[in-house]
C-alpha positions as CSV (number, residue, x, y, z in Angstrom):
1,M,14.7,19.3,42.2
2,A,17.3,18.2,44.6
3,T,20.7,19.8,44.9
4,Y,23.6,17.5,44.1
5,Y,27.4,17.8,44.8
6,A,30.4,16.3,43.3
7,W,32.3,13.8,45.6
8,T,35.3,13.7,43.3
9,N,36.8,16.0,40.6
10,L,34.9,15.3,37.5
11,T,36.2,16.0,34.1
12,V,33.4,16.6,31.7
13,P,33.2,18.2,28.0
14,D,32.9,22.0,28.1
15,K,29.6,23.0,26.7
16,I,30.9,26.5,25.5
17,T,34.1,25.5,23.6
18,K,32.6,22.0,22.3
19,G,35.7,19.8,22.5
20,A,37.7,21.0,25.4
21,F,37.2,19.6,29.0
22,I,36.6,21.3,32.3
23,T,37.1,20.0,35.9
24,I,34.3,20.3,38.4
25,P,36.1,20.3,41.7
26,V,35.0,18.2,44.7
27,G,32.3,19.8,46.7
28,K,30.9,22.0,44.0
29,E,27.3,22.0,43.3
30,V,26.3,20.1,40.0
31,S,23.4,19.6,37.8
32,K,22.5,17.3,35.1
33,S,23.2,20.0,32.5
34,D,26.7,20.2,33.8
35,V,27.7,16.6,33.1
36,G,25.3,15.6,30.3
37,D,24.8,11.9,29.5
38,D,26.9,10.7,32.2
39,W,24.6,11.9,35.0
40,N,23.0,8.6,35.8
41,D,26.3,6.6,35.7
42,F,27.8,9.3,38.1
43,L,24.8,9.0,40.4
44,A,25.2,5.3,40.4
45,A,28.8,5.2,41.2
46,G,28.4,7.8,44.1
47,V,30.5,10.4,42.6
48,I,27.5,12.7,42.5
49,R,25.4,12.9,45.8
50,S,22.6,14.8,47.2
51,T,24.5,15.1,50.5
52,P,27.0,18.0,50.5
53,Y,30.8,17.1,50.5
54,P,32.1,17.6,54.1
55,D,34.2,20.8,54.3
56,N,36.6,19.4,56.8
57,V,37.7,16.4,54.6
58,L,39.6,18.7,52.4
59,T,41.5,20.3,55.2
60,S,41.7,17.5,57.9
61,E,44.7,15.3,58.4
62,S,44.3,11.6,57.1
63,P,44.6,8.9,59.7
64,R,47.7,7.5,57.8
65,N,49.4,10.9,58.1
66,A,48.4,11.3,61.7
67,I,50.1,7.9,62.6
68,L,53.1,8.8,60.6
69,R,53.4,12.2,62.3
70,Q,53.0,10.8,65.8
71,A,55.5,8.0,65.1
72,N,57.9,10.6,63.8
73,E,57.5,12.7,67.0
74,V,58.1,9.5,69.2
75,M,61.3,8.6,67.2
76,K,62.5,12.3,67.6
77,K,61.9,12.2,71.3
78,A,63.6,8.8,71.9
79,S,66.6,10.0,69.9
80,E,67.1,13.0,71.9
81,P,69.3,11.4,74.6
82,F,71.6,10.3,71.8
83,K,71.7,13.5,69.8
84,H,75.2,14.3,71.0
85,E,76.7,11.0,69.8
86,L,75.0,11.6,66.3
87,E,76.6,15.1,66.2
88,A,80.2,13.9,66.8
């Protein structure tokens, strides 16, 4: 059988406590027995895939945040000549 991975955090019933829920984190290996009757729905939705979740996605900077960081750096540099006026 193929190996499958969670591509989003999955909240599923806990088989041990029968009533509580557990969260399977993004990137964790999962099996049909982990998620039960929702397996086919999760596969169809793409939240469980046979492709491992990329490690760098969890630690990399999003494009939006990169743009905001760069814009902040430009604005800070542009305001440096006027810094003395702002402090007065």
